[in-house]
C-alpha positions in Angstrom: 45.9 37.4 -15.6 44.0 38.9 -18.6 41.5 36.6 -19.8 41.3 38.4 -23.3 45.2 36.2 -24.3 43.0 33.2 -23.6 39.8 33.7 -24.8 41.7 34.9 -28.5 43.9 31.6 -28.1 40.8 29.8 -28.1 38.7 31.2 -30.4 42.3 30.5 -32.8 42.7 27.1 -31.9 39.0 26.6 -32.5 38.9 28.3 -36.0 41.4 25.7 -36.8 39.8 22.7 -36.4 36.5 23.8 -37.9 39.4 24.9 -40.8 40.8 21.5 -40.8 36.9 19.6 -40.6 36.0 21.2 -43.8 38.9 21.0 -45.6 39.0 17.2 -45.5 35.5 17.7 -47.1 36.3 16.3 -50.6 34.3 17.7 -53.6 31.9 15.6 -55.3 33.2 13.9 -58.6 31.0 14.4 -60.2 27.7 17.0 -61.2 25.2 14.8 -60.7 22.9 14.6 -57.0 24.0 11.5 -56.8 27.8 12.5 -56.1 26.4 14.0 -53.0 24.0 11.8 -51.8 27.2 9.5 -51.9 28.9 11.5 -49.4 25.6 12.0 -47.0 27.9 10.0 -44.3 30.4 12.4 -44.4 28.6 15.8 -44.3 26.5 14.2 -41.6 29.5 13.8 -39.3 30.4 17.7 -40.3 27.4 18.5 -39.2 27.5 17.1 -35.7 30.9 17.6 -35.4 30.7 21.8 -36.6 27.3 21.9 -34.4 29.2 20.6 -30.7 32.1 23.0 -32.2 29.5 25.7 -32.2 27.8 24.7 -28.9 31.4 24.4 -27.1 32.7 27.9 -28.5 29.2 29.7 -27.5 29.6 28.3 -23.8 33.0 29.1 -23.6 32.3 32.4 -24.6 29.8 33.2 -22.2 31.5 31.3 -19.5 34.8 34.3 -20.0 32.1 36.6 -20.5 31.3 36.7 -16.7 34.8 35.7 -15.5 37.1 38.7 -14.5 40.5 37.1 -13.9 42.2 34.2 -15.1 44.5 31.9 -13.1 46.7 29.4 -13.9 44.4 26.4 -13.2 42.2 27.8 -15.8 44.5 28.1 -18.5 45.5 24.5 -18.5 41.7 23.5 -17.6 41.5 25.6 -21.3 44.2 23.4 -22.9 42.8 20.2 -21.9 39.3 21.3 -23.8 41.3 22.9 -26.0 43.6 19.1 -26.4 40.3 17.2 -27.0 38.0 19.9 -29.3 41.0 19.3 -31.9 40.8 16.0 -32.1 37.2 16.5 -33.4 38.1 16.8 -36.7 39.9 13.4 -36.4 37.0 11.4 -35.3 34.7 13.6 -37.2 36.9 12.2 -40.7 37.0 8.7 -39.3 33.5 8.6 -38.5 32.2 10.0 -41.9 34.5 7.9 -44.0 33.1 4.4 -42.1 29.6 4.8 -41.3 28.0 3.9 -38.5 30.7 0.9 -37.9 31.6 0.6 -33.7 35.7 1.6 -33.8 35.1 4.6 -34.9 31.1 5.5 -33.5 32.6 4.3 -30.1 36.1 6.8 -30.4 34.0 9.8 -31.9 32.0 9.1 -28.8 35.4 9.0 -26.4 36.4 12.5 -27.4 33.2 13.6 -27.1 32.5 12.8 -23.1 36.3 14.1 -22.9 35.9 17.3 -24.2 32.3 17.4 -22.2 34.9 16.5 -19.2 37.2 18.8 -19.9 34.7 22.2 -19.9 33.0 20.7 -16.6 36.6 21.3 -15.2 37.0 24.6 -16.9 33.7 25.8 -15.7 35.0 24.1 -11.8 38.6 26.3 -12.1 36.3 29.7 -13.5 34.0 28.9 -10.5 36.6 28.8 -7.9 38.7 31.6 -9.2 35.9 33.7 -9.2 33.9 32.1 -5.9 30.8 31.0 -5.2 28.2 33.7 -5.2 29.6 35.5 -8.6 27.5 36.1 -11.1 29.6 32.8 -12.7 28.2 30.6 -10.4 25.2 32.1 -10.5 24.9 31.9 -14.4 26.0 28.5 -14.5 24.9 26.5 -11.3 23.9 23.1 -11.2 23.2 21.8 -14.3 21.6 18.5 -14.8 22.4 19.1 -18.4 26.2 18.5 -17.7 25.8 15.2 -15.8 22.9 13.9 -17.8 25.8 15.0 -21.0 28.4 12.8 -19.4 26.7 9.8 -18.9 24.8 9.9 -22.1 28.2 10.0 -23.7 29.4 7.0 -21.9 26.2 4.9 -22.3 26.5 5.7 -26.5 30.3 4.2 -26.0 29.6 0.9 -25.2 26.6 0.9 -27.4 28.6 2.3 -30.5 30.4 -0.3 -29.4 27.8 -3.3 -29.9 25.3 -1.3 -33.1 27.1 1.7 -33.2 23.6 3.5 -35.1 22.1 3.7 -31.4 25.6 4.9 -30.9 25.1 8.2 -33.3 21.6 8.5 -32.8 22.5 9.3 -28.6 25.3 11.9 -29.9 23.1 14.1 -31.8 20.6 13.6 -28.7 23.3 15.3 -26.6 23.9 17.8 -29.4 20.4 18.9 -29.4 20.0 18.8 -25.8 22.1 21.8 -25.8 20.5 23.9 -28.2 17.6 23.9 -25.6 18.1 27.0 -23.7 18.3 26.4 -20.2 16.0 28.2 -17.8 17.5 29.2 -14.6 15.9 30.7 -12.3 17.3 34.5 -10.7 19.8 34.4 -7.6 17.8 35.4 -4.5 18.7 38.8 -3.5 18.6 38.2 0.2 
């Protein structure tokens, strides 16, 4: 199957999710800076979620650039990822409106966890389709970031239920972790 349709569909879904997030932002009710400061929790939640969606979009783009074809399994794995990405505007709005409270912070983490798991499944499906010696398989390698992120999300969800600011700090940390480029060794030419 042609991968172009999957990429176009995914770009559209991601664009809609980002649009929904920005449309959920309210215009300050007055002309003073304190009005903007009152919006800080909502703007912070938006910024973090925008960063997460951007990270997924960039990584999605990279893996599909290396893929030559898609299978039925890849289509469903991609839809699974899109489902969870579409929930980011909902949990962003809830966490922004009720900053640093247990239930919204924990649910935010559940959605981030499921995004990470579904992206991992998508990459596994792509590698299976391309083969273990493919450029894609070499590019994604055995990243510890993926496993570390999933573990940190689980910890953050539990901590959010106890003390939500700790969960929020971990979510920020995971996003920052993904902004650090990963050093990969070149594939062996033996």
